[in-house]
Short mmCIF file of the C-alpha atoms (twelve columns), coordinates in Angstrom:
data_MODEL
# 
_entry.id   MODEL 
# 
loop_
_atom_site.group_PDB 
_atom_site.id 
_atom_site.type_symbol 
_atom_site.label_atom_id 
_atom_site.label_alt_id 
_atom_site.label_comp_id 
_atom_site.label_asym_id 
_atom_site.label_seq_id 
_atom_site.Cartn_x 
_atom_site.Cartn_y 
_atom_site.Cartn_z 
_atom_site.pdbx_PDB_model_num 
ATOM 1  C CA . MET A 1  0.201   0.626   -0.017  1 
ATOM 2  C CA . HIS A 2  1.043   3.183   -0.781  1 
ATOM 3  C CA . HIS A 3  0.061   6.997   0.905   1 
ATOM 4  C CA . GLY A 4  0.863   10.570  -0.156  1 
ATOM 5  C CA . SER A 5  2.137   11.279  -3.715  1 
ATOM 6  C CA . ASN A 6  5.364   10.701  -2.674  1 
ATOM 7  C CA . GLU A 7  5.113   7.405   -2.435  1 
ATOM 8  C CA . ILE A 8  3.148   6.998   -5.425  1 
ATOM 9  C CA . MET A 9  5.712   8.476   -7.918  1 
ATOM 10 C CA . ALA A 10 7.880   6.252   -6.234  1 
ATOM 11 C CA . TYR A 11 6.325   3.498   -6.845  1 
ATOM 12 C CA . LEU A 12 5.559   4.309   -11.019 1 
ATOM 13 C CA . ALA A 13 9.435   5.444   -10.646 1 
ATOM 14 C CA . GLU A 14 10.330  1.273   -9.659  1 
ATOM 15 C CA . SER A 15 7.870   -0.069  -11.320 1 
ATOM 16 C CA . ALA A 16 9.364   1.508   -15.083 1 
ATOM 17 C CA . GLN A 17 12.674  1.014   -13.867 1 
ATOM 18 C CA . LEU A 18 11.630  -2.665  -13.320 1 
ATOM 19 C CA . THR A 19 9.584   -3.605  -16.928 1 
ATOM 20 C CA . VAL A 20 12.259  -1.192  -18.684 1 
ATOM 21 C CA . GLY A 21 9.765   1.508   -19.379 1 
ATOM 22 C CA . MET A 22 7.791   -1.966  -20.994 1 
ATOM 23 C CA . LEU A 23 4.529   -1.374  -18.708 1 
ATOM 24 C CA . ARG A 24 1.498   -0.235  -20.269 1 
ATOM 25 C CA . ALA A 25 -2.006  0.545   -19.109 1 
ATOM 26 C CA . VAL A 26 -4.539  0.543   -21.482 1 
ATOM 27 C CA . PRO A 27 -7.985  1.619   -20.273 1 
ATOM 28 C CA . GLN A 28 -10.879 0.301   -21.639 1 
ATOM 29 C CA . SER A 29 -13.738 1.744   -20.169 1 
ATOM 30 C CA . PHE A 30 -14.554 4.792   -17.383 1 
ATOM 31 C CA . MET A 31 -17.655 4.525   -15.005 1 
ATOM 32 C CA . ALA A 32 -18.314 7.751   -12.599 1 
ATOM 33 C CA . ASP A 33 -21.143 8.401   -9.962  1 
ATOM 34 C CA . GLY A 34 -21.447 11.596  -10.134 1 
ATOM 35 C CA . LYS A 35 -20.839 11.855  -6.094  1 
ATOM 36 C CA . GLY A 36 -17.233 12.057  -7.261  1 
ATOM 37 C CA . ARG A 37 -16.275 8.052   -7.369  1 
ATOM 38 C CA . VAL A 38 -14.970 6.635   -11.054 1 
ATOM 39 C CA . SER A 39 -14.127 3.100   -12.004 1 
ATOM 40 C CA . VAL A 40 -11.907 2.341   -15.151 1 
ATOM 41 C CA . LEU A 41 -11.745 -0.855  -16.702 1 
ATOM 42 C CA . ALA A 42 -7.910  -1.576  -17.886 1 
ATOM 43 C CA . GLN A 43 -5.969  -4.190  -19.912 1 
ATOM 44 C CA . VAL A 44 -2.662  -3.956  -18.123 1 
ATOM 45 C CA . SER A 45 0.566   -5.370  -19.913 1 
ATOM 46 C CA . GLY A 46 4.265   -5.605  -19.290 1 
ATOM 47 C CA . THR A 47 7.277   -7.474  -19.823 1 
ATOM 48 C CA . ARG A 48 10.553  -7.649  -17.819 1 
ATOM 49 C CA . PRO A 49 14.606  -8.060  -19.001 1 
ATOM 50 C CA . ASP A 50 14.352  -11.588 -18.073 1 
ATOM 51 C CA . GLY A 51 11.286  -12.340 -20.154 1 
ATOM 52 C CA . ARG A 52 8.381   -12.495 -17.746 1 
ATOM 53 C CA . ALA A 53 5.398   -10.856 -19.226 1 
ATOM 54 C CA . PHE A 54 1.776   -9.963  -18.330 1 
ATOM 55 C CA . ASP A 55 -1.259  -9.293  -20.039 1 
ATOM 56 C CA . ASN A 56 -3.701  -8.315  -17.128 1 
ATOM 57 C CA . PRO A 57 -7.150  -7.499  -16.770 1 
ATOM 58 C CA . GLN A 58 -7.609  -4.287  -13.952 1 
ATOM 59 C CA . ILE A 59 -10.159 -2.239  -11.716 1 
ATOM 60 C CA . VAL A 60 -8.987  1.237   -10.559 1 
ATOM 61 C CA . LEU A 61 -11.479 2.766   -8.345  1 
ATOM 62 C CA . GLY A 62 -11.103 6.023   -7.116  1 
ATOM 63 C CA . THR A 63 -12.556 8.774   -4.980  1 
ATOM 64 C CA . ILE A 64 -12.376 11.881  -5.963  1 
ATOM 65 C CA . ASP A 65 -13.022 15.531  -3.561  1 
ATOM 66 C CA . ARG A 66 -13.163 18.639  -4.237  1 
ATOM 67 C CA . GLY A 67 -11.083 18.255  -7.440  1 
ATOM 68 C CA . ARG A 68 -8.234  16.399  -5.039  1 
ATOM 69 C CA . VAL A 69 -8.344  12.500  -5.748  1 
ATOM 70 C CA . ARG A 70 -8.583  10.836  -2.023  1 
ATOM 71 C CA . SER A 71 -8.321  7.129   -2.583  1 
ATOM 72 C CA . ILE A 72 -6.858  4.803   -5.233  1 
ATOM 73 C CA . ASP A 73 -7.753  0.977   -5.383  1 
ATOM 74 C CA . GLN A 74 -6.796  -1.657  -7.563  1 
ATOM 75 C CA . PHE A 75 -8.031  -4.634  -8.331  1 
ATOM 76 C CA . ILE A 76 -5.980  -7.615  -10.683 1 
ATOM 77 C CA . GLY A 77 -7.574  -10.433 -12.619 1 
ATOM 78 C CA . GLY A 78 -4.845  -13.198 -11.995 1 
ATOM 79 C CA . PRO A 79 -3.507  -12.029 -8.892  1 
ATOM 80 C CA . ALA A 80 -1.235  -14.785 -8.684  1 
ATOM 81 C CA . ALA A 81 0.661   -14.431 -12.581 1 
ATOM 82 C CA . VAL A 82 1.100   -10.291 -11.587 1 
ATOM 83 C CA . ALA A 83 3.176   -11.743 -8.369  1 
ATOM 84 C CA . ALA A 84 5.063   -13.842 -10.204 1 
ATOM 85 C CA . PHE A 85 5.923   -10.982 -12.712 1 
ATOM 86 C CA . TRP A 86 6.732   -8.673  -9.947  1 
ATOM 87 C CA . ALA A 87 8.696   -10.985 -7.369  1 
# 
């Protein structure tokens, strides 16, 4: 779990470094409830220099309050494959 913009930026930078820039998230659809909650269905794929790869559907749920992101939750399809990729 990551808190605050510094931790989130460090996580994203590490992800880019581990995949040598080959991590891709392609949004498939967006939904909002008009009350500050947004969901994004995305297809996330990546490769690592050692040949590990994954291609995985994911859902990201975000809460926005007064123009600021307050929370982001990520749900992955295929947790074992994603864990093996990042191990």
